[in-house]
N, C-alpha and C positions, 0 to 999 in steps of 0.2 A: 430438866433438860431431856430432849428426846434421845432415844437410843440411836447409835451411829447408823445402823441398818435402816431404821425408819427415816432418818434424815436424808440418806442417799436416795431412798425410794421417792421421797417428795421432791428432790432436786432434779431428778431425771424425768422428762415428760414421757408419756407412753408413746410407743411407736406402733402405728397401724400398718400392717402388711396386707396388700391385696393378693389374695391367692385364688387360683383357679377353683371354681366351684366343684365340689366332689360329685355333684349331680351331672356336671357337663363332661361327657366322654369325648376325648379327642379322637379324630379319625386316625387310622394307621398312616404313618409317614407324614405327620403334622406336628406342630408345636404351638403352644400358647403364645399370643402376641406379647411382646415385651412391654408395650404400653396399651392400656385399655383392655377391653374384653374381646373375646373371640380367638381365632386361631389362623395360622398360615401354614401352607404346605412346606415341607422340607425342600432344600435345594435339589433339583432334579425331578420335582413333581409339580403338578399344577392342579388347581381346584376344578372339580367337576361335580357340581351340586354340593353334596355334603361329604364327598370323598376326595382323596388325593390320588391321582393317577400318574403313573410314571411317564416322563417325557422321553420320546424317542430321540436321543441325541446321536447324531452321526459321528463317524470317526473324525478325529482331529478337531472336535468341537468341545465346548465346555458349557455347563449349566450356568446361567446368569443369576438365578435366584430371584428374578423379577416376575411379578404376577402378570405382566403384560407382555405382548409380543410372542415370539416362538418359544422363549425360555432358554435359548442357546445361541451362542456366537462362535464363529470360527476362531481357532487359535492363531498365534503369530505365524505368518508365512502362508496363510491360507485365505482363499476368497470364498464367499458364500455362493453356492449354486442354488438350485431349487430346493433340494433336500439333502445336500451334501456340502462338504468343504473341499475345495479343489486347491491344490498347491499352486502358489504364485510361480509362474515359469520365468526364471531370471535368465536372460540371454547372455551370451559371451560379452565380456568387458562391461558388465553391469553388476550391481549389488542390490540386495533387498533393503528397501528404505526402512527407517526406524519405526514407521507406522505398522510395518508388517503386512501391508496389503497392496504394495506396489514396488516397483523397482526404479532405480536411477542409473544413468550411465556413469562410468568412472571418469575421472579427470582426463582431459584430452580426447574425449569421445562425446558425441551428441546423438540424441535419439532421432532415428529415422524410421517411423512406423514402429515395428516391434523388434528392432535391432539397434545396436549401438555402433555408429560409424566413426572411424578415426578421423580426427580433424588435424590438419597440418597447416602451419602458417605459410603463406605464400612468400616469395622472395621480397625482401624489403618490408616484411610485415611481422606481426606477432599475434599471439592469441590473448584474448581478454576473457577471464573467467567471471561470469556474472551469475546471479541467482537464476535467471531464466535460461542460462546455458552459455556456450562459448560463442564469442564473436571475434571478428578480425579487426585489428588495429594496424595502422601503417606507420612506418618511420616518417620522420620529419621530411617534408618535401614530396610525400607520396599520398595518394588518396585511394580509398576502396572503390573498385569498379568491377562488378561482376565477379566477386570473390578474389580478385587479384589486387595488388598494390601498384598503381601506375604513377609515373612521374607527373608532378603538377607543372604545367606550363604557365609560368608567371608572366603576364604581359608587362609592357613598359609602364612605369609609374604605378606599380602595384608591389605588394609584398606578400609573403606567406603568412598564414594565420592558422591558429588552432581553434579559433572560434567557429561557431556554426556558419558554414559558408558552402554554397553549392559547388564552388570550384576549388576551395582550399586557399584562396587568396582574396585580399581586399585592396582597394585602391588607396594610394597615399592621400594625405590631407591635401585638399584642393582639387581632387579628382573624384569622379564617380564612375561606377561600372555601367557600361553600355555594351551588352552582348558579352564578348570575351575580351574586351578592351577597356581601358580607362581613359575617359575624356576629361579635359580640364573644365573645372566649374567656374562659371562667370559669377563672381561674388558681388552682389549689389552694394550700394552705399549703406553704411550703418549695419553691416553684417560681417560675420567671420566664418572661416571654413571649419568644418568638423569632419572627423573620420568616423563615419557611421553609415553602415550599409543600408540602414532603414530610412535615412534622410536624403534630402536633395543635395547634400554636400555643404550646406551653410545654414546658419541660424542668425536671426536678427539680434542686435544688441538689446540690452534691457531698456525698456521704454519704447520699443518698436515692435510691430507685428508684421508677419509675412503676408503680402497681398499682391497677387498678380506678378510674382517674380521680383518684387521689390520689398523694401522694409519701410512701412508707413509709421510715422511717429504717432504715438498714442496721445490723444487729446484728453487731458484730465479735466473733468468738470470740477466745480467748486466743492470742497469738502470730500475729496476723494484722494486715493493713493494707489500706486502701482501694486498689483497682486504679487504673490510669492514668486511666480514664474517670470514676472516682469513683462508679460505680453498682453496684459489687460489691466483693469482697475476694479477696486472695491471701494465702497463708501466708508468714510470714517464713522466711528461710533459717536453719537447714537443715530446717525443718518441711515436711511434705507434707499435702495436703488429703485427708481421709477423711470423706465426707459433709459435715457442717456443723461440723467441727472441724479443728484443725491438730495433727498428732501428730509426734513425733520419729522420724526414720528409725532403723531397727534397725541396730546395728553389723554 
């Protein structure tokens, strides 16, 4: 049986440690690289040929320790000038942003150039705080007009709406907007009225299509069916459309 010490020595593999060559002399204010060979300058110094020269770091700045760039950055609350760090000037009713290089207006204030201006809600209105800043919202029955909230004049056969609308109102079903009024819609046969400011005020029933102010019945060819919207047709499988008919695919 082998001695205990010899057994332990055989069980543990040898460890090879890479060391800086004794013949390689490090420049002043430098250190050996953590990985691989060679050396880097200490923080606050940069390489100049085979030496490390001190970086001229201005007041309110700090050394980055990076080998590229100027080697320094301005601290929190300062902006970089040509060769200096200038304090961020924060106006009244503002605060320094978390990034440290800009300022933002306090709540109920908005930026106007380099100052923060107080924002007040107009009569019959209120302030809306958004990421982009403060905007004005109006109470029900009012709309924003040149920074004020003006009463909405709802015409006959219309109602107020909070949907996107130029006037703040939409026409009732069976009517459509014409200028600042609502005119009655003449609904053709095989159609029904719809309340939609983007339409003509009516839609054709399924199986019909709008044509020249009327609803024309869709003529289904053989081996076809109405499409999903009901205003056209598609061929049954395995037929394919050729002009106005459905034909079988060739083998």
